[in-house]
N, C-alpha and C positions, 0 to 999 in steps of 0.2 A: 442435628441440632445446630442452630445458628449461633456463632460465636459472639461474645460480647463486643469484640472489635468490629464485626460486621454490622451489628445493631447500631453502634455509634456512627459508623460511616453512613448508614441508611438514614439515621436521624439528621445527620449533618446535611445530607443531600436534600431531605425534605425541607429543612429550614432554608437552605439556599434557594430551593425552588419557590418557596413561599415569598421570600424577599424578592426574587427575580420577577415573579408575577406582579408584585406591587410596583416595582420599578418600571416594568414594561408597560403598565397602564398609562404612564405619563411619557412614554416614548424615550426614555433616557438609556443610553448605553455608551461605552467608551468609544472615542474616536481614536483610531490608530494613526501614528505618524506615517508619512510616506517612507517607503523602503529606501535605505541609504545607498543601495547598490552593492554589487558583488565585487569582492576582492579577487585577486588572482587565485585560481583554484586548480583542482585536479581534473576537472570535467570539461570535455569539448562540447559546447552547446550546439555546434553545427552537426555533430554526429548524432546527438539526440534528435534533432530535427529530421535528419535523414531517416532514422529508424521510424519515426512517427509517419513520415511521408510515405515510406514503403508500405506500411501496414494500412494506413487510412486512405491513401490516395491511389497508390499503384495496385494494391490488393482490394481494398474497400470493405464493404459489409461482410462479416464472417461469422456465420452461425449455421445451425442445422435447417433453417427454414428459408422461405422466399428465394429459393434457388441460390442460396449462398454457401452451400456445402463445399463446392469446389474452391471458393475463396478461403474457407476455413482450412482446407488442406494446404493451400498455398501459404497461409500463415504458419501452420505447423512446420512446413518445410523450411521457411525462412528462419524461424526461431531455432530450429534444430541445426541448421547450417551455421548460424552465428555462434552457437554454443560449441559446436565441434571445431570451428575455426579458432576459438579461444583455447582449445586443447582439452575440452571435456569429453568424457565418454558419456553419451546421452542415452538415457533409458526412457521407456514409455510405460505409463500405467494405462493400459487399454481396457475399455469396458463398453458395453452397449447402452445407448441412451436414445430414446425415441426410435428404436429399431436401427440405429446407426452406430457403427464402431467409432468411438471418440478416444482421445488420449490426453492425459496430463504429460507434460514434457519435463524431464527431471535431469539435472546435472549436479554432481557433487564434487567437492574438493575435500578429500579426507583430512582430518586433523592429525597433527603429529603426535601430541602427547595425550589427547583426550578424544580419540576418534568416535567414541560412543556418544558423545555429547554433541547435539546438533543445533546450529543456528540456521533457520530456514527463511529464505526470502521468496515471496510469492507475488504473482500478478496474473490476472485473467486475460486471455487473449481473444475471447469471443466478443461480439457486439450485439446490440439490439436493433438489427436491420438498419444500421446507419454507418457512416464512415468510422466513427469511434476514435477520433484523434485523441481526445482527452480520455474517453471511456472505451477502451483502456490501452490504446497504443502508447500513451504516455507512460503508464505503469510498466508495460513490457519494455519500453526503451530504457527505463530506469533499471529494471531487472537485468537486462543484457549488459548495460554499462557496469553495474556492480559485479556481474559474473566475470566480465573481462578484467576488471580491476583485481578481483580475488584470485584470478588465475595466476597472477604475477606475485602474489603474496604468500607468506607462510602463516598458518594458523594452528593454534593448539587444538581447537574444536573443529569438527566437520562443518562445512558450510554447504548447504543444499539450496539450489535454485529450482523453483517449480513454476512453470507457466501452466495455469489452470484453464481447463475448458469449462464451458457451461456455467458461468457465473450469472449470466443474465436470465430474466424470465423466459420461459416458464420454469426454469430449473432452480432459480434462487429459492433457498430454504426448502427445496424439494428433492426427491430422489433424482439422481443423475447430476447433481451439482458437483463439479470437478473437485473442488477443495474439500467437500464433505466426504467424497469417496477416498481422497488421499488421507485426510485426517483420521477417518475411521480405521483405515488399514494400518496407519502408523500406530494408533493406539493398540490395535490387536497385536501388532508385532512387538509392542513394548518399546518403540522408539523413544529415546530420551531427548525430546525437543525442548531445549531450554528457552527458546524464543522463536516466535513466528512474526516476521515483519512483512506486512501486506502493503503493497503499493497500489492504491486505487485512485486514479485520476489525480495526477500530480503536475498538470501543465497549465491550468487556467488561473491567471492572476490579474488583478486590476487595481489601479491606484485611485479609482473613483470613490468618493466618500459615500457612505450609506450604500455600499455595494455588497455587503455581506449579510445574509440572513441565517437564522438558527432554528433548531427545534424549540418547542415550547419550553419556557423557563430558563433557557441557556443564554440568550442574547445579552442581557445586561452585564454579564461578566466577561465578555469577549469583544474584540475590536469590530467596528462596523465597516472597516476598509478591507477588501478581499485581497490583501497582498501578503498573506502568510500561509504557511503549511500547518495543517492540524494533525495532531497525533491523538488517536482515540484509543482509550484503554478501558477495560472493565476493572472492577475493584480488585480482582485476583491478579491482574497484570500490572498493577500500579508501580511495583518495584522495578519491573522491566521498563516501564514508561519513564520513570525517573532516571534510570541509568542511561537509556537511549537519549533522552532529552539533554542531559548534561554533556554527553559526548558530541551530540549534534551542535549544540550552541557554542562549543569550543572550537568548531571547525568551519562554521558557516555564518554568514551575515544575514541569511534569510530568517525572518521571524518564524519561530515555531511555537505554536500554542497547544498545550496538552490539556485534554479533557478526560477525566476519569469518571465514567458514567455507568450506571446500570444498563444492561442490555435492552431494557424495555423502552429507553428513551428513543423516540423516532430518529432513525438514521444512525444510531450508535452501532448497530450490528449489520449495517447494509453492505457487506462485502465478505470476502473469503476469510477474514479473521474470525468471523462468527463460527465457522466450522471448527477452528482450533479451540475457541472458548468452549464449545460444546463437547469436544473430545478431552477437555481437561488441561489443555496446554496454555501457557502464557502467550498472549498475542497482542499486537497493536496494529492499527491501521494508520498509514500516512495518506492524507488526502487533501485536495484543494477544497473539499467540502461538497463537491458534486452539485446537485441541484439547488443547494443553499447559496450557491454563488454563480455558477455558469448559466447563461441563458440557452446554451446549446445542448443540454442534457437530452440524450435519446432523440436527437433531431438530425436531419440531413446537414445542418449547418455545423455539426461537430467536425470541423476540418482543421488540417495542420496549421493554417495561417491564423487561427484564433488563439493559439498558445503562445506563451512567452518562454523561450528556450534559455534565456539568461537566468531567469528565476529557477527554471528546472535544473540548470547546471549548478546553481548555488545550493539547491536542495540535495543534489547528488554529492556535492562536496561534503555536506554534513552526514549523509548516509554512509559514506566511506569510512568516516570516523566512527560511526555507530557500529559498522561491521568489524572494524579493527578492535573496538572495545569489547563487544560481545563475544566474538570468536577468539579473542586474545591473539592478536597478531604478533609476529616476531618483533616488529618495529615498536609495538607498545611495550613489550617485555623489555626491550633494550633501553627504554626511557626510564625504567624503574631502577 
């Protein structure tokens, strides 16, 4: 039975959509100011660029097709070595997909006082037969940076980092999608995942006006300049989105725009967070909005030099605060 609160939220969304449609017919929507720039932070932009360059340029296209399997293995090895170098015991969730053994790559830092409660950070490492600098070497760079940060911190909750295989077509929303395999197994085990934070294309930013597009009905309420990070939540994950957003904005100058949307809105579930929503877990996606902004989506031009690493570093500064907040870091407890 649908709750009264859910009905109210759906009615509010319908009203907003109707208003949005009216406004969009006259082409009106907010113009965002230029980004003021990054303050001193915790993240090395040059290291993020190096990670993206290794994956997208030195390794290149990485998937199960078009003779790219060997490159997918090289990406597996690189991610594994980076996690082990940070001090993690790396585990693999192996399974067969399209007749080939593939793996999700998993590293966890056990919590001190609440180890059964899990904060998960995920990003997919496969591509769509292209270099995949933004999609999704950028997300993997963010994941590895957060893992290296977490390795030096103490947390009450367990923090788990997962590099997912097979996010791209033909696996997306189908059998063999790495995050779907992981989330389904986690639900069967009864894992208590308090939050899943998915990093999906976090590197393309532009200060050009009228550079940001949106799904139907959404544009009039959001900026038209593609210089922000988007946080996408469904209705059930809105409390997580609010908590994460507050922590992020307290630590980063990069604009963060949060959209709480039903999963049927085009683009709302277009990544690995979808798998956690379907398994009943709260999850949000952080994204530069993919094909709604970048002209390089799924193209050979998705190369390292098209990304802005200072903006990425500002995003990572905010995500470290999000991790501290959700996993309950020792430093956060000391401030109370």
